[in-house]
C-alpha positions in Angstrom: 0.0 0.0 0.0 1.3 3.4 -0.9 2.1 6.0 1.7 0.3 9.3 1.6 3.4 11.0 0.1 3.9 8.2 -2.5 0.3 8.5 -3.5 0.7 12.3 -4.0 3.9 11.7 -6.0 1.9 9.5 -8.3 -0.9 12.0 -8.6 1.3 14.9 -9.5 3.4 12.8 -11.9 0.2 11.6 -13.6 -0.6 15.3 -14.2 2.9 15.9 -15.6 2.5 13.0 -18.0 -0.9 14.4 -19.1 0.8 17.7 -20.0 3.7 15.9 -21.8 1.2 14.2 -24.1 0.3 17.6 -25.5 3.6 17.4 -27.3 2.9 14.0 -29.0 2.7 15.7 -32.4 5.3 18.5 -32.3 8.5 17.9 -30.2 10.6 16.0 -32.8 13.5 15.3 -32.4 13.1 16.1 -28.7 11.2 13.9 -26.2 7.8 14.8 -24.9 8.1 16.2 -21.4 5.7 17.7 -18.9 6.4 19.4 -15.5 4.3 20.3 -12.5 5.6 22.5 -9.6 3.9 21.9 -6.3 4.2 24.0 -3.1 2.4 23.2 0.2 0.1 20.8 -1.5 -1.0 23.1 -4.3 0.1 23.2 -8.0 1.6 26.6 -8.6 3.1 26.0 -12.1 2.7 23.7 -15.1 4.4 23.4 -18.4 5.1 21.1 -21.3 7.6 21.1 -24.2 6.0 22.0 -27.5 8.8 22.3 -30.1 12.5 21.8 -30.4 14.4 25.1 -29.8 11.6 26.4 -27.6 11.6 26.5 -23.8 11.5 23.1 -22.1 8.7 22.0 -19.8 10.5 23.0 -16.6 11.0 26.6 -17.9 7.4 27.0 -18.7 6.4 25.7 -15.3 8.9 27.9 -13.5 7.6 31.0 -15.3 4.1 30.2 -14.3 5.1 29.6 -10.7 7.2 32.7 -10.3 8.4 33.3 -6.7 6.2 30.5 -5.6 8.7 28.1 -7.0 11.1 28.8 -4.1 10.8 25.9 -1.6 8.6 23.9 -4.0 8.9 20.5 -5.6 9.0 19.9 -9.3 7.5 16.7 -10.9 9.0 16.2 -14.3 8.5 13.2 -16.7 12.2 13.1 -17.8 15.4 13.9 -15.9 16.1 17.7 -16.3 18.8 18.3 -18.9 22.3 19.4 -17.7 23.8 20.4 -21.1 23.7 23.5 -23.2 21.8 22.7 -26.4 19.5 25.0 -28.2 18.2 26.0 -24.8 20.0 26.4 -21.4 20.2 23.5 -18.9 16.9 23.0 -17.1 18.8 21.7 -14.0 20.4 25.1 -13.6 17.0 26.8 -13.9 15.5 24.6 -11.2 18.5 25.3 -8.9 18.3 29.1 -9.4 14.6 29.1 -8.7 15.2 27.7 -5.2 13.3 24.4 -5.5 13.9 22.0 -2.6 12.8 18.8 -4.4 12.7 17.3 -7.8 10.8 14.1 -8.6 11.6 12.6 -12.1 9.8 9.8 -13.8 13.0 8.4 -15.4 16.6 9.1 -16.1 17.4 10.6 -19.5 19.1 8.0 -21.8 20.7 10.8 -23.8 24.5 10.4 -23.3 24.8 14.2 -22.9 22.6 13.9 -19.8 22.3 10.3 -18.5 22.2 11.1 -14.7 24.2 14.3 -14.8 21.1 16.4 -14.4 20.0 14.6 -11.3 23.6 14.7 -9.9 23.8 18.4 -10.4 20.5 18.9 -8.5 21.8 16.7 -5.6 25.1 18.5 -5.5 23.1 21.7 -5.1 21.3 20.4 -2.1 18.0 19.5 -3.8 16.2 16.3 -2.8 15.9 14.0 -5.8 13.7 11.0 -6.4 13.5 9.0 -9.7 11.3 6.3 -11.0 7.7 7.5 -10.3 5.5 6.2 -13.1 8.6 5.3 -15.1 6.8 2.7 -17.3 4.2 5.4 -18.4 7.0 7.9 -19.1 8.9 5.4 -21.2 5.8 4.6 -23.2 5.4 8.2 -24.0 8.8 8.4 -25.7 9.4 5.1 -27.4 11.1 6.6 -30.4 13.4 8.8 -28.5 14.4 6.0 -26.1 15.0 3.4 -28.9 17.2 5.9 -30.8 19.2 6.8 -27.7 19.6 3.3 -26.3 20.2 1.3 -29.5 21.0 3.7 -32.3 18.0 2.6 -34.3 14.6 4.1 -34.8 11.4 2.7 -33.3 9.4 1.2 -36.2 5.7 0.7 -36.4 4.2 -1.4 -39.1 0.7 -0.5 -40.3 -1.3 -3.2 -42.1 -5.0 -3.6 -42.9 -6.5 -7.0 -43.7 -9.8 -8.7 -43.9 -10.9 -11.5 -41.5 -9.7 -14.1 -44.0 -6.2 -12.7 -43.9 -6.3 -10.8 -47.2 -5.0 -7.3 -47.9 -6.9 -6.9 -51.3 -9.2 -8.7 -53.6 -7.9 -10.9 -56.4 -8.3 -7.9 -58.7 -6.0 -5.9 -56.5 -8.8 -3.6 -55.2 -8.3 -2.8 -51.5 -10.4 0.2 -50.5 -11.7 0.2 -47.9 -10.9 -2.7 -45.6 -10.8 -0.5 -42.5 -13.4 1.9 -41.1 -13.3 5.7 -40.3 -12.0 5.1 -36.7 -9.1 3.0 -37.9 -8.2 5.5 -40.6 -8.3 8.3 -38.0 -6.0 6.3 -35.7 -3.5 5.8 -38.6 -3.5 9.6 -39.2 -2.6 10.1 -35.6 0.2 7.6 -35.8 1.6 9.4 -38.9 1.4 12.7 -37.1 3.4 11.3 -34.1 6.1 9.8 -36.3 9.3 11.4 -37.6 9.1 9.4 -40.9 6.4 7.7 -42.9 7.9 5.1 -45.1 6.5 2.9 -47.9 7.6 1.0 -50.9 7.0 1.6 -54.6 4.4 -1.2 -55.0 2.1 0.3 -52.3 2.5 3.8 -53.6 1.7 2.7 -57.2 -1.2 0.4 -56.3 -2.9 2.8 -53.8 -1.9 6.1 -55.4 -0.7 6.8 -51.9 0.4 10.3 -50.7 1.4 9.3 -47.2 0.5 12.7 -45.9 -1.1 13.6 -42.6 -4.8 14.6 -43.2 -5.6 17.1 -40.5 -9.4 16.7 -41.0 -9.1 13.0 -40.1 -7.0 13.4 -36.9 -9.9 13.6 -34.5 -7.9 16.0 -32.3 -8.8 19.4 -30.7 -7.9 22.6 -32.5 -4.6 23.1 -30.5 -3.2 19.6 -31.2 -4.4 19.6 -34.8 -2.5 22.9 -35.4 0.6 21.5 -33.8 0.4 18.3 -35.9 -0.2 20.2 -39.1 2.8 22.4 -38.5 5.3 19.5 -38.2 4.7 17.0 -41.0 6.8 13.8 -40.9 9.4 13.2 -43.6 7.9 11.0 -46.3 10.3 8.3 -47.5 9.8 6.1 -50.6 11.8 3.0 -51.1 12.0 2.6 -54.9 15.0 0.6 -56.0 14.4 1.0 -59.7 12.7 4.4 -59.7 9.3 3.0 -60.9 7.1 5.7 -59.3 6.8 8.6 -61.9 7.4 12.1 -60.7 3.8 13.1 -61.6 2.4 10.4 -59.2 0.2 11.7 -56.3 3.0 10.9 -53.9 5.4 13.4 -55.4 2.7 16.0 -56.1 1.9 16.0 -52.4 5.2 17.7 -51.5 8.9 17.1 -51.0 10.1 13.6 -50.2 13.1 11.4 -49.8 13.6 8.6 -52.4 15.8 5.7 -51.3 17.0 3.7 -54.4 19.7 1.5 -56.0 19.5 3.4 -59.2 22.3 5.5 -60.7 23.0 8.8 -59.2 22.5 10.4 -62.7 18.8 10.6 -61.9 19.4 12.7 -58.8 19.1 16.0 -60.7 15.6 15.2 -62.0 14.3 14.6 -58.5 16.1 17.6 -57.0 14.5 19.9 -59.6 11.1 18.8 -58.4 12.1 19.5 -54.7 12.9 15.9 -53.7 16.0 14.3 -52.2 17.5 11.0 -53.4 19.6 8.6 -51.4 21.4 5.6 -53.1 21.8 2.7 -50.7 22.4 -0.6 -52.4 23.4 -3.8 -50.6 25.6 -6.5 -52.1 22.6 -8.2 -53.7 21.5 -5.0 -55.5 18.6 -4.2 -53.2 18.0 -1.2 -51.0 19.9 -1.7 -47.8 17.3 -1.3 -45.1 19.8 -1.9 -42.3 21.9 1.1 -43.4 18.8 3.1 -43.9 17.7 2.5 -40.3 21.2 3.4 -39.0 21.2 6.6 -41.1 17.8 7.5 -39.6 19.4 7.6 -36.1 22.1 9.9 -37.2 19.6 12.2 -38.8 17.6 12.4 -35.5 14.7 10.4 -36.8 13.0 8.2 -34.3 
């Protein structure tokens, strides 16, 4: 049975996680993070990270709390950063604000942080606790964690099939197997992702665009706007460049084409606003393993 304080810790961390989820569609390549500042049993500041390069969750919460942050406890879904990136270290901001406690859901696996933020707080005399609702916090940032811990992106596979295990009729016709709810869920998965990837056969057969359709997201106005402002990179695996440049996929906007074809075709695609990456393996196929490794270096997750 939880003690009263442990139950309060869970309560406030659950609220921080709720705030962090607001960044599901917009924080790439950063993790989703929420922060709640509590003083004398009352929430005095809240914040969440919206976009890379903008203030982190802790900074938003501190600004809202103002002088009430002094002597308070911060509940944050990820260890406060301790390095200078596009924004200053959050650990320093918490120290300067005079907090007496920090409760983190989990340690940051980023090698530039990885316990250093918590250590900096402890060295400043702040009480530190880590591990409250950790599994929920990890579930919120699967892509970020996979990239940091393994060097590979987190891959979801979307398939639609009928009850008899088919993905299309004998004629090749396949619209629609799923219903509106499933299609809306797919749009939300796309909007959460850094990359949407498909092969030439699917793009040709379905006339696929692989875009995020804002009107099908089923989100409130704020989250819809955030999702629409950060479209995932669309990637087409087309080893022999079979998809013509006038196909709906290319007409929908810029994309990355991964191929085995000669680099001489690159200029044609660049003129239309697309990128081309030649990645052939020893058998003459697109090297998916190298592609996944390259995604990590590019900050895709």
